[in-house]
C-alpha positions as CSV (number, residue, x, y, z in Angstrom):
1,M,164.7,222.6,6.2
2,K,161.7,224.9,6.7
3,L,158.0,224.5,6.9
4,V,156.2,227.4,5.1
5,I,152.6,227.9,6.0
6,A,150.7,230.3,3.7
7,V,147.1,231.5,4.2
8,I,145.8,232.8,0.9
9,S,142.5,233.7,-0.8
10,S,140.7,230.7,-2.3
11,R,140.7,232.6,-5.6
12,D,144.5,232.3,-5.8
13,T,144.7,228.6,-5.1
14,T,144.8,227.2,-8.6
15,T,147.3,229.7,-9.8
16,L,149.6,229.2,-6.9
17,L,149.5,225.4,-7.0
18,D,150.2,225.4,-10.8
19,A,153.2,227.7,-10.1
20,L,154.5,225.5,-7.3
21,N,154.1,222.4,-9.4
22,R,156.1,224.0,-12.3
23,E,159.0,224.6,-9.9
24,E,158.7,221.2,-8.2
25,F,157.6,222.4,-4.8
26,G,155.4,219.8,-3.0
27,A,152.4,221.3,-1.2
28,T,149.5,220.3,1.0
29,L,146.3,222.3,0.7
30,I,143.7,222.7,3.4
31,Q,140.5,224.7,2.7
32,S,139.8,227.2,5.6
33,H,137.4,229.9,6.3
34,G,137.3,233.1,8.3
35,G,139.0,236.4,8.6
36,F,137.7,239.9,8.5
37,L,135.3,239.3,5.6
38,R,134.6,235.6,6.4
39,E,135.6,234.6,2.9
40,G,137.0,231.3,1.8
41,N,140.8,230.8,2.4
42,A,143.3,228.1,1.6
43,T,146.1,227.2,4.0
44,I,149.1,225.7,2.1
45,F,151.8,223.7,3.9
46,I,155.1,223.5,2.0
47,G,158.3,221.7,3.1
48,V,161.3,223.4,1.5
49,E,165.1,223.4,1.7
50,D,166.5,226.5,3.3
51,E,168.1,227.7,0.1
52,R,164.7,227.7,-1.8
53,V,162.7,229.6,0.8
54,E,163.3,233.0,-0.9
55,R,162.2,231.6,-4.3
56,L,159.0,230.2,-2.7
57,I,158.2,233.5,-1.2
58,G,158.7,235.1,-4.6
59,I,156.2,232.7,-6.1
60,L,153.7,233.5,-3.3
61,S,154.2,237.2,-4.0
62,E,153.7,236.8,-7.8
63,T,150.5,234.7,-7.5
64,C,148.7,235.9,-4.4
65,K,147.7,239.4,-5.2
66,T,145.9,241.9,-3.0
67,R,142.7,243.3,-4.4
68,T,140.2,245.9,-3.3
69,R,136.6,245.2,-2.6
70,L,133.6,247.4,-1.6
71,M,131.8,246.3,1.5
72,S,129.0,247.7,3.6
73,P,130.2,248.5,7.1
74,S,128.5,246.7,10.0
75,I,126.9,249.0,12.5
76,P,128.9,248.8,15.8
77,A,127.8,250.4,19.0
78,I,129.1,253.9,18.5
79,E,130.1,256.4,21.1
80,S,129.5,260.1,20.9
81,G,131.7,261.7,18.3
82,E,132.7,258.5,16.4
83,Y,132.5,258.5,12.6
84,L,130.3,255.9,11.0
85,P,130.6,255.6,7.2
86,S,127.3,256.1,5.4
87,G,128.1,253.9,2.4
88,P,130.3,251.1,1.2
89,I,134.0,251.4,2.0
90,E,136.9,250.0,0.0
91,V,139.0,247.3,1.8
92,D,142.0,245.3,0.7
93,V,141.5,241.5,0.4
94,G,143.7,238.7,-0.8
95,G,147.5,238.5,-0.7
96,A,149.1,236.0,1.6
97,T,150.0,235.6,5.2
98,I,153.3,233.6,5.4
99,F,154.9,231.8,8.3
100,V,158.3,230.2,8.0
101,L,159.2,227.7,10.7
102,P,162.3,225.6,11.3
103,V,161.9,221.8,10.8
104,E,163.8,219.5,13.1
105,R,163.0,216.4,11.1
106,Y,161.4,215.7,7.8
107,E,160.5,212.3,6.3
108,R,158.5,211.3,3.3
109,I,157.1,207.8,3.6
């Protein structure tokens, strides 16, 4: 048994939960916030049998896509010779950060 923890963009939550439901994966959703762009995230906890972990990761890959976004750079304290972009820069957002942890005991009450 494994516990899979996935941190995803809030934009992908509905699509992911629908896909998990179709394949009978149980999941617990916790809304979270933070990261580089301080955007809304969702943290999903999924208890899964060892033999289904790869399928679960496949679903995460299919539904939690990386996108690009334009953002204005913040103005850091710059040292002589450092480059500071003058306009918006393109950054990757979305996708998923996945942790797979062993579970010593699992009970559903």
